[in-house]
N, C-alpha and C positions, 0 to 999 in steps of 0.2 A: 743537455737531452731533452730537459721538459721546454725551453726556449722553444726548438723545431717544434715540436709537437702544437704549441700555443701555436704559432705561425699556420701551420696546417692546418690548426681549426678554425682560426681566423678567415684562411681564404676559404673553405670549405662554407663556412658563416656568408659571406659574402656572395657567392654563388648560388647559395640554395638563397639568398634574399632575393639576387636577380634573376630567379627564376620565376620566384612569387609573382616580385613585379612585370615581366614581362607577361604573365599567363592573367593576369590581373588587365592588364594594357589588350589584350588580346580579349579579354571577355566585356570592357569598358573601352571601346574605341576613343578618341576623342572626338569631337565634333567639327565635321569637315566645314569648310567654311560656305556661306550661303553661294557665292558666284559656282561653286563647283557641284554642284547639287543641281540639276535639271528636268527631274519628274517630282509628279504630287507623293510616288509614292514614297521616293526617297526626302521628300519636307516632311511627310506626313510623320516619319519613321524617328524624324529629331524634335520635332515637336515639344512631346513627353517628357526629354532630357531638359529643355528649357523650360517648362514648369514648374522642375522635378530641383531645379538649382533655384529659381527664384523661392519656393517652397523652404528649402534649405537654411537660405539668407535669411527669409521672413522670422524664421524660428530662431536663428543667430538672435535676432534682435532684438527678442524677447529677452535675452540671459542678462539680466541687471548686472553683474559685476564686470561688463564690457569699459572699458573708456571710454571718452566721446571719439577718441581718436580711431577706433576701433570700428566703434559706429558711425561714423560718417566714412570709412570704407566701405563696412557692407552694404549701405546708402548708395553708392559710387558703385559698389556693383550692380543694385540691384534696378536700379535704372538703363545700367547697361543690357543687364540681361532681358528686361522689358523691351526695349528700342530691337534687341536680336529677335525677342519671338514677333514683335510687330512687323517686322522686315520678313521674316519668315511668313508669315502670313500673307504677308502682301505680295510676296512671289506667291505661294500658292495660288493665291486670287488671280494672279496677270496670269498664271499657266495654264489652272481651270475657271473660266470666269464663271462657271454653273454653280458652284461652290455660293452658298447663300449663308451659313453659319461656319461661325469660325470653328476649327478644331480645336478639341479637347478644352470647351465649353461646355455648360448646359445651356440645353435647348429648349426655348420653350416653347410650352405644351402646344399640340397643334390639333384641335377639334376635330375629329373624321364626322364626314357625312353618314349619320345613322338614317336608315331605313328603315320605317317602322311598318306593320301591315297596312296601315292608314293609308301611309303614304305608297308602296305598291299596289292598293288597292285604286288608290287617286291617279295612280300614273298610268293603271291599264284603262280604264273608266276614258281617259282622256285618248286614248289610244283606240276606242270604240271595242274593245274585248270586253268579257264576261268574267269575273274572275271565280266564281262558282262553274263555268261552262271550264277554264282553265283547269283547275285543279279539283274537279267533280265534286262531287255531292258531301264530302266532307266536312265542310263550312259549317 
């Protein structure tokens, strides 16, 4: 009788593991091919996953106990992911040419033009208006 119970528990375990695997696949779907993506939102959705994979591979490279063969495989994977990232960005720019910055990278600081009271007064004088008349005698 113990043999039948072991078989049933083995089947139940396989069923449970399959359910866990299916749930994981639903939550974390595979990255689709670039040819199937047609909108900027779809492409932007998948760029972070590429960056996450690159970061993971870079962290694996820092492990000192890996043999050279494993390090070479990781380097090949990193170059493949970098090419895929560049292809995604290239297609994103083809679809929407207005995009100036690369998504998911640090943007340079853009200094916004600040207007001081002096600049405002100077502009109003150039238009022939008096600041004291506009704001009243509160100055």
